[in-house]
N, C-alpha and C positions, 0 to 999 in steps of 0.2 A: 799590424797587428799581430805582436808579442803571443798574446789569448784572446782564442777567439772561443773556447767553451766561455768564455764569461759573458761573451757579448750572448753568447746561444744561449744559453744558462739567462740572463735577464729577459728574451727577447722569451725563451716559453716558458716566466715567471708573471711577467705582464697578461702574454695569452692565459695562462692558466686561471688566473687573479678576475681578465674583466669577462671569461666565461664562467665564476661563481659569482659575481657583480650580475650577471643578468640570468642568474637561475633563481639569484632571488629575488629582484624583481618579476620573477615571472609565479615566482612563491607568494608573493606578497601578492597584488592581483589575483592570485586563484583563492588566497584567504580574502581579501576584503567580499570575493562572490558569495564565501560562506559566510558572508558577517551581515551581506541583501537576505539571506534567513533569519538570521535574529536570532536562535539559539542554536547549539552544535547540532538537534537532526539527530535524525535515527539514521543510521545506511543500509542501500539496499541496494540490490539490482534490478537492474531495467532493461528495454529498448529503448530504439527508437520508433516511433510507431506512423510519424512525417516527416519527410523532407520540408524544409523552408519550402512556400510554392509562390508567386507572381497571380494575382489575379484583377489583369485588371491594373488600376494604379495602386489596389492593394499585395502589401506582402504581409504573405501569413507564418508566424513563426514557427519552428519545428515542433515536435508534441514528444512525448515521451509514456511511454507503457511502464508502470510498475504496482507490485501489492501491496499495501499498506492494510495499517485496521477502518472498520469503518469511521466519515466523522463523529458519531453519536456515540462509538462504543474504541473509545484507544484500548479498552484493557482487553477489549479478544486479539485473537488470530488476526496477522495479516491476510485478511482473503480477499478483501475489496480487490478492483481493476480497478486503475485514473491512469488516465488518461489525461496529463496536461503539457501545457508549456512551459521551462522550468524558466526559473527567475533571471538565470545566469543564459539564455540562450545564442547570446551575440558574442562568448567567449569559445565556442566550443565547435568548430565543422560539422555538424549531427545529423547524418543519414543518415535511411531511412532502414532497419536490420542492424541496425549497426548498436552490441551488447550497450552498457555505461550504467557507472555504480552513481550512485544515488543519494541526496540528504533527504531528508522530508521534517520538519514540521514535524514533531509528536501531538501539536497541542489540533493542528489543523494538515491530519494528513494530504490536500492540497495544495498544500503548498513544496514548494520541492527545487532544487537547486543541481546539476549534474556535476556530482566531484572533481571526472573520474571517466574518458571512453577505455571501451576495452578491444579496441579491431586491432588487429594483427595486421593492416597493413604498414609498414613503414613509416611515408610520405605522411601520414595522418597518426601518429600517436599521439596520448597526452599523458602525462601523468600529471599523478598528486602532487598538490600543493605540498605537499609531506617531501614524500620525495624531490620534488625540486630545493627545497629548504636542505635536504641533507647532502643530494650536492653543490648544490650553493656554499655551506659554510662550508664541506672539505674541502674543493680544489679553493675558496680562497683561501683555506692555512697552505694549503700545497703547496699554491703559489706564493704563499707569502715570506712561506720558507725555503722556498727555493729560493729564494731574492737572496734570504739572507745568508744561508748557505754559499751562495755565490762567492760571499764577501769571509769568508772567516777566513 
């Protein structure tokens, strides 16, 4: 093998491109979760009020607690506390007490989706769709640039 750097560079370029595509797929899945809301929504912070639990044969989804305006007065300040199951509860491992960032429908504040968690534990980190999109695009471009630069 006369040029081991070429093989190493191409393997690294392929790995970086694959990592970027993996991040783009995550971003696409998260954007589809936001599409369940139907509108862009208003961003707010909240916390997981109740973890998922099983009572007999019934599985109850997790619930989040957040503040938003009352349903009948949408121009009022966000002082009404809601406790609802998010539309995309299966996408995040929601455990009680974990802070989350949410988006709620401005016409019906009871409809909510979880954008991402604010959990500090490394094993349970969930980034936003924008962060995954930025990482995905930059890694794909870096991988393609490394691959093209190897033959330059």
